[in-house]
Each structure stands twice: as structure tokens, then as C-alpha cells.
C-alpha positions in Angstrom: 123.7 -70.5 22.6 121.4 -73.2 21.3 118.2 -74.3 22.9 119.7 -77.6 23.9 122.7 -76.0 25.6 120.3 -73.5 27.3 118.1 -76.4 28.6 121.2 -78.2 29.9 122.4 -75.0 31.7 119.0 -74.6 33.3 118.9 -78.2 34.5 122.3 -77.9 36.0 121.3 -74.7 37.8 118.2 -76.4 39.2 120.3 -79.4 40.2 122.8 -77.1 42.0 120.0 -75.3 43.8 118.4 -78.7 44.9 121.8 -79.9 46.1 122.3 -76.7 48.2 118.8 -77.1 49.6 119.5 -80.8 50.5 122.7 -79.7 52.3 120.8 -77.1 54.3 118.1 -79.8 55.2 120.9 -82.2 56.1 122.4 -79.7 58.5 119.1 -78.9 60.0 118.3 -82.6 60.6 121.7 -83.1 62.1 121.1 -80.2 64.5 117.6 -81.5 65.5 119.1 -85.0 66.1 121.8 -83.6 68.4 119.3 -81.5 70.2 117.1 -84.6 70.7 120.0 -86.5 72.1 120.9 -83.6 74.5 117.3 -83.3 75.7 117.0 -87.0 76.3 120.2 -86.9 78.4 118.8 -84.0 80.4 115.5 -85.8 80.9 117.2 -89.0 82.1 119.8 -87.3 84.2 119.2 -87.9 87.8 121.6 -86.9 90.5 123.3 -89.9 92.1 121.8 -89.4 95.6 118.4 -89.2 94.0 119.1 -92.5 92.1 120.1 -94.2 95.4 116.9 -92.9 97.0 114.8 -94.2 94.2 116.5 -97.7 94.3 116.1 -98.0 98.1 112.4 -97.0 97.7 111.9 -99.6 94.9 113.5 -102.3 97.1 111.3 -101.4 100.0 108.2 -101.5 97.8 109.1 -104.9 96.4 109.5 -106.2 99.9 106.1 -104.9 101.0 104.5 -106.2 97.8 106.0 -109.7 98.4 104.7 -109.6 102.0 101.2 -108.6 100.8 101.1 -111.5 98.3 102.3 -113.9 101.0 99.5 -112.7 103.2 96.9 -113.1 100.5 98.2 -116.7 99.9 98.0 -117.5 103.6 94.4 -116.1 103.6 93.5 -118.7 100.9 93.9 -116.9 97.6 96.0 -117.6 94.6 98.8 -115.2 93.9 100.1 -117.0 90.7 99.4 -115.5 87.3 97.3 -118.4 86.3 94.6 -118.0 89.0 95.4 -114.7 90.7 92.7 -113.8 93.3 90.7 -116.9 93.0 90.2 -118.9 96.2 92.6 -121.9 96.8 90.5 -125.1 96.6 92.6 -128.1 97.8 96.0 -127.8 99.3 98.9 -125.7 98.1 99.3 -124.4 94.5 102.6 -125.2 93.0 102.7 -122.1 91.0 101.9 -119.8 93.9 104.6 -121.4 96.2 107.1 -121.2 93.4 106.3 -117.6 92.8 106.6 -116.7 96.6 110.0 -118.5 96.9 111.6 -116.2 94.3 114.0 -113.7 95.7 
């Protein structure tokens, strides 16, 4: 066998070895991705009754928050994003009243 033929055989063997290693890595990455998806689902899985309880609590908190902002406005403070917490100076603020009217 000539040196050139021997060199080609060695290159082909290394190429085959690298291809096999790539296939192993590909299978490993696929397994990791599948495990990641499964873990995300487990993490996000909340029983239905728990979901309802969380939604009801969120709605209650939104109502309380809105009431608190309305009280702040009635006490003479801005609740709009432009001037939040600053004292109202003259009359009503259009931004605050628009914000408080949102449902």
C-alpha cells in the first residue's frame, strides 16, 4: 500500500470516528432537550383547582389595588404613570381619571 493510499485510509477512519462521535452527541443533545421540555411541563403544571384559586386571588387583589388607587386619588394624589404620588394641584387629572375608569 502506498503512502498516499495509507493517508487516505487514515483520513477516512478519522472521519468515520468523528461522524460516530457527532451522532452520539446529537442523541445526547436530543435527550437533554426532551428532558428540558418535560421538566418545564412539570414545573408549569398546576392542578386545575389550584389554577382557579390563583385566578380568584389575582382578581381580588386587582380589585383591592384599584380601590387603593381610587382612595389615593380622592386624597389628592396622582395615580397616573406621569405624576404618580405627586399632589394634585388644580382640579382633576385627565390621565388619572382615565386610568381609574379602566375595567
